[in-house]
C-alpha angles and dihedrals in degrees: 000000000000121000089240094071103034094113091059093058091077098050098090098042092046091047092050091048090050093050092048093049093048091048092050091049092050092050092048091047094052090047091050091048091052091050091050092049092051093049092050092048091052092047090050091050096244095113142019142202114249130182115250125212093276092052097254123129115257128192114239131178116228120239115271115254115231 
């Protein structure tokens, strides 16, 4: 590759790295937001943690009161 175009050789790898990092941050942010929402709902008494058939905790909304 000529010395004239060396700076363009990093465009694609840097772009891919940027896209991967942004995607990972978005996924982590949505996951964190869901966890916060579930914790607040449990603290407010609108939901609860129940044990599923495999013994793991599962989030469950409580029935609405009329």
